[in-house]
ZAMARGU-4260 file (C-alpha; in steps of 0.2 Angstrom, whole numbers, plus 5000, padded with zeros to 4 digits):
<rodrens>
0) 6136/6246/5709 | 6138/6235/5693 | 6154/6228/5701 | 6144/6224/5717 | 6130/6215/5709
5) 6142/6205/5698 | 6151/6200/5714 | 6135/6194/5721 | 6132/6184/5706 | 6149/6176/5707
10) 6147/6172/5725 | 6130/6164/5722 | 6136/6154/5707 | 6151/6147/5717 | 6139/6142/5731
15) 6127/6134/5720 | 6141/6125/5711 | 6148/6119/5728 | 6130/6113/5732 | 6130/6102/5716
20) 6147/6094/5720 | 6143/6085/5736 | 6141/6066/5730 | 6147/6050/5738 | 6165/6046/5738
25) 6172/6032/5727 | 6178/6022/5742 | 6160/6021/5748 | 6153/6016/5731 | 6166/6003/5730
30) 6162/5995/5747 | 6143/5995/5742 | 6148/5986/5725 | 6158/5973/5734 | 6144/5970/5747
35) 6132/5968/5732 | 6143/5955/5723 | 6143/5945/5739 | 6124/5946/5741 | 6122/5941/5722
40) 6133/5926/5726 | 6123/5921/5741 | 6107/5923/5731 | 6113/5912/5717 | 6118/5898/5730
45) 6100/5900/5737 | 6092/5898/5720 | 6103/5882/5717 | 6098/5875/5734 | 6079/5878/5730
50) 6080/5867/5715 | 6089/5853/5725 | 6076/5854/5739 | 6062/5853/5726 | 6070/5837/5719
55) 6071/5829/5737 | 6053/5834/5740 | 6047/5826/5724 | 6057/5810/5729 | 6048/5811/5747
60) 6031/5813/5739 | 6034/5798/5727 | 6039/5786/5741 | 6025/5792/5753 | 6012/5788/5740
65) 6018/5770/5740 | 6012/5756/5751 | 6018/5756/5769 | 6034/5746/5769 | 6049/5747/5780
70) 6060/5750/5764 | 6049/5763/5758 | 6048/5772/5775 | 6067/5772/5777 | 6069/5778/5759
75) 6057/5792/5763 | 6067/5797/5779 | 6083/5797/5770 | 6076/5809/5757 | 6069/5819/5770
80) 6085/5821/5779 | 6094/5827/5763 | 6080/5839/5760 | 6081/5846/5778 | 6100/5847/5776
85) 6098/5857/5760 | 6085/5868/5769 | 6097/5872/5783 | 6111/5877/5770 | 6098/5888/5761
90) 6093/5896/5777 | 6111/5899/5782 | 6114/5907/5765 | 6098/5918/5768 | 6105/5923/5785
95) 6122/5928/5777 | 6113/5937/5762 | 6102/5947/5774 | 6117/5952/5785 | 6126/5958/5770
100) 6111/5968/5764 | 6110/5976/5782 | 6128/5980/5781 | 6126/5988/5763 | 6111/5998/5769
105) 6120/6004/5784 | 6134/6010/5773 | 6122/6018/5761 | 6113/6026/5775 | 6129/6034/5783
110) 6134/6040/5765 | 6117/6047/5762 | 6117/6056/5779 | 6134/6064/5774 | 6128/6069/5757
115) 6112/6077/5765 | 6122/6086/5778 | 6134/6093/5766 | 6121/6098/5754 | 6111/6106/5768
120) 6126/6117/5773 | 6129/6122/5755 | 6111/6126/5752 | 6110/6136/5768 | 6125/6146/5764
125) 6118/6150/5747 | 6101/6155/5753 | 6110/6166/5767 | 6120/6175/5753 | 6104/6177/5742
130) 6095/6185/5757 | 6109/6197/5760 | 6107/6204/5743 | 6098/6221/5745 | 6084/6225/5733
135) 6091/6242/5731 | 6106/6235/5723 | 6096/6230/5707 | 6089/6248/5705 | 6106/6255/5707
140) 6113/6242/5695 | 6100/6246/5682 | 6104/6265/5683 | 6123/6261/5683 | 6122/6249/5669
145) 6127/6256/5652 | 6111/6248/5644 | 6095/6240/5649 | 6101/6225/5640 | 6116/6222/5652
150) 6105/6224/5667 | 6093/6211/5660 | 6107/6199/5657 | 6112/6201/5675 | 6094/6197/5680
155) 6093/6182/5669 | 6109/6175/5678 | 6101/6178/5695 | 6085/6169/5689 | 6095/6154/5683
160) 6104/6153/5699 | 6088/6153/5709 | 6081/6139/5697 | 6096/6129/5701 | 6094/6131/5720
165) 6076/6126/5718 | 6081/6111/5708 | 6093/6106/5722 | 6080/6108/5735 | 6070/6095/5726
170) 6085/6084/5724 | 6088/6086/5743 | 6070/6080/5747 | 6073/6065/5736 | 6089/6061/5745
175) 6079/6062/5762 | 6065/6051/5755 | 6078/6038/5749 | 6086/6038/5766 | 6069/6035/5774
180) 6066/6020/5762 | 6083/6013/5766 | 6080/6014/5785 | 6063/6006/5783 | 6072/5992/5772
185) 6084/5990/5786 | 6071/5987/5799 | 6062/5974/5788 | 6078/5965/5784 | 6082/5964/5803
190) 6065/5957/5806 | 6068/5944/5792 | 6084/5939/5800 | 6075/5935/5816 | 6063/5924/5806
195) 6077/5915/5797 | 6086/5911/5813 | 6070/5904/5820 | 6068/5894/5804 | 6086/5887/5806
200) 6083/5882/5824 | 6067/5873/5819 | 6075/5864/5804 | 6090/5858/5815 | 6077/5851/5827
205) 6068/5842/5813 | 6084/5835/5806 | 6088/5827/5824 | 6070/5821/5824 | 6071/5813/5807
210) 6087/5804/5812 | 6080/5798/5828 | 6064/5791/5819 | 6075/5781/5807 | 6086/5774/5821
215) 6071/5770/5832 | 6063/5761/5817 | 6078/5751/5813 | 6080/5746/5832 | 6061/5741/5833
220) 6060/5731/5817 | 6078/5725/5816 | 6077/5730/5798 | 6065/5716/5795 | 6049/5719/5785
225) 6039/5706/5794 | 6043/5715/5811 | 6038/5732/5803 | 6021/5725/5799 | 6019/5718/5816
230) 6024/5735/5823 | 6010/5743/5812 | 5997/5731/5819 | 6002/5735/5837 | 6001/5754/5833
235) 5983/5752/5826 | 5978/5741/5841 | 5984/5755/5853 | 5976/5769/5843 | 5960/5759/5843
240) 5960/5758/5862 | 5965/5776/5865 | 5952/5782/5852 | 5939/5772/5861 | 5943/5780/5878
245) 5943/5797/5870 | 5926/5795/5861 | 5918/5788/5877 | 5925/5803/5886 | 5919/5816/5873
250) 5902/5808/5871 | 5899/5812/5889 | 5903/5830/5888 | 5887/5840/5890 | 5892/5856/5881
255) 5879/5864/5870 | 5885/5871/5853 | 5876/5886/5847 | 5876/5885/5827 | 5876/5904/5827
260) 5893/5905/5836 | 5903/5899/5821 | 5904/5906/5803 | 5893/5900/5789 | 5899/5886/5779
265) 5907/5891/5763 | 5914/5907/5769 | 5932/5903/5768 | 5934/5909/5786 | 5951/5900/5787
270) 5967/5898/5776 | 5976/5882/5772 | 5989/5878/5785 | 6002/5872/5772 | 6009/5880/5757
275) 6006/5865/5746 | 5990/5855/5748 | 5987/5837/5744 | 5973/5829/5755 | 5976/5811/5759
280) 5961/5808/5770 | 5945/5818/5771 | 5933/5822/5786 | 5919/5810/5791 | 5915/5793/5786
285) 5928/5791/5772 | 5933/5775/5764 | 5947/5773/5776 | 5937/5777/5791 | 5924/5764/5786
290) 5937/5751/5782 | 5945/5755/5799 | 5928/5759/5808 | 5935/5752/5825 | 5948/5767/5825
295) 5934/5780/5826 | 5920/5770/5834 | 5910/5773/5819 | 5911/5792/5821 | 5922/5795/5806
300) 5938/5804/5804 | 5938/5820/5815 | 5948/5831/5802 | 5958/5830/5786 | 5975/5823/5783
305) 5987/5833/5772 | 6003/5826/5764 | 6018/5834/5772 | 6036/5828/5773 | 6045/5830/5790
310) 6050/5848/5793 | 6037/5856/5782 | 6031/5873/5789 | 6014/5872/5797 | 6005/5889/5798
315) 5991/5896/5808 | 5975/5895/5798 | 5969/5911/5805 | 5974/5924/5818 | 5971/5919/5836
320) 5978/5914/5853 | 5987/5897/5857 | 5975/5888/5868 | 5987/5874/5872 | 6001/5863/5865
325) 6007/5846/5871 | 6014/5829/5866 | 6004/5814/5869 | 6019/5803/5866 | 6026/5808/5883
330) 6012/5798/5891 | 6006/5786/5878 | 6019/5784/5863 | 6010/5781/5846 | 5992/5782/5854
335) 5985/5799/5848 | 5990/5816/5841 | 6009/5816/5846 | 6014/5834/5846 | 5999/5845/5844
340) 5994/5864/5844 | 5977/5871/5847 | 5973/5889/5842 | 5957/5898/5847 | 5951/5911/5834
345) 5940/5926/5836 | 5927/5920/5823 | 5921/5906/5835 | 5932/5892/5827 | 5947/5883/5835
350) 5960/5873/5825 | 5970/5858/5830 | 5987/5853/5821 | 5993/5836/5825 | 6008/5824/5822
355) 6020/5839/5822 | 6039/5836/5824 | 6043/5853/5831 | 6032/5865/5840 | 6037/5884/5839
360) 6023/5892/5849 | 6017/5892/5868 | 6001/5893/5876 | 5994/5911/5877 | 6004/5917/5863
365) 5995/5928/5850 | 5998/5922/5832 | 5993/5929/5815 | 5986/5921/5799 | 6000/5912/5790
370) 6013/5912/5805 | 6023/5896/5807 | 6018/5887/5822 | 6028/5872/5820 | 6034/5859/5808
375) 6026/5843/5802 | 6031/5826/5807 | 6024/5809/5811 | 6023/5809/5830 | 6008/5800/5839
380) 5998/5788/5829 | 6004/5790/5811 | 6009/5777/5798 | 6019/5791/5789 | 6023/5809/5789
385) 6008/5821/5787 | 5998/5835/5796 | 5981/5831/5804 | 5970/5847/5804 | 5954/5848/5814
390) 5942/5862/5815 | 5931/5864/5830 | 5917/5875/5837 | 5927/5885/5851 | 5912/5883/5863
395) 5916/5865/5865 | 5935/5864/5866 | 5944/5860/5882 | 5962/5855/5886 | 5961/5841/5899
400) 5972/5828/5909 | 5965/5812/5902 | 5969/5795/5911 | 5971/5781/5899 | 5970/5762/5904
405) 5976/5758/5887 | 5992/5767/5891 | 5995/5759/5908 | 5985/5772/5917 | 5996/5786/5911
410) 5989/5803/5911 | 5991/5814/5896 | 5986/5831/5891 | 5976/5833/5876 | 5962/5843/5868
415) 5944/5836/5869 | 5927/5842/5863 | 5909/5835/5862 | 5907/5826/5845 | 5895/5840/5838
420) 5909/5852/5840 | 5919/5843/5826 | 5917/5852/5810 | 5921/5848/5792 | 5937/5859/5788
425) 5933/5860/5770 | 5917/5870/5775 | 5928/5884/5781 | 5944/5883/5769 | 5946/5891/5752
430) 5943/5880/5737 | 5958/5868/5734 | 5972/5878/5725
</rodrens>
């Protein structure tokens, strides 16, 4: 019997030892290391481009604060083009890094599955052999042993093997949890990849837009400052006529606005639509609005203007549904919002985003807070790139086909609301960051 028990110990020990030896092969580890080196290289490039983008952004910000001149605007457009090119390169590197990360995770997942499978088999075999050991073997062994001391040594050996098996069970649980984490990370990286590819498409559109704006400006002005100032005067005159028509239309809208249908002021019901905030014009009868009262028929500025170079991500200020999108320039170039988006939110508010260069959402689409809905630009009436942001009571908002005598009787699609529906955005946004 002593020989039988010693044989069982030997078998169990070999099984437990085999269970410990199933680890990833060197070739798998080498492949993962190579992929990680490529990922690190891409990330270093991304970091370098981030600094380059910041330099161009600073240049754009500086020139945009200067007086509106042809030279200044062309300089801004040139810096914007370089910034967008750098952003495209950065996004391309993000796509490559993410694809490499997905490959690395895929390799690790397959290796992990192999290790788990092999360890499962070894554990199963060890447990099977342990179960086969008959309880009577220990009694017989004790009686057959020359001394109690020898028997206790055998029992100690068996306990150590059992502890080893228990430890390996816990290790196996850890391997399975690690596998689950890698699978979750893979899903997230694939979602990120879709987002990066969408960003790349939008950025490429913004580059085309910026180039077109520069070319159009040079053609219209013949690269002459005097011609540029005349062009600005013409845009102001057109904007004045269009805004007068719009105000007249909106003043006739008989839609009652229930004050209880919107959140209380100061509740931070909305988030800022840009990552970096610099307000260039406030809501209401600002100095600019009073100086150019004819632009707003004395009703003041119907929102806030935020500094944003062409191609800046514009984000939904709150979750909601896209009520509509459009481009007033197709019917009346330079007369109004240009490319615009309106979102209706579940809290009774609606938000308008104007002068976009790219629209990346469609009517009826559900969006979440912070989701990119487009890129900033200077479409419509704008003397420089910026985002116009308006907050309205949803009760009064409509999307209409509006005829315009100022634009040769063209009919353009745009959002309208009775004047009491226009709310001060700062009453619903967090304090300035």
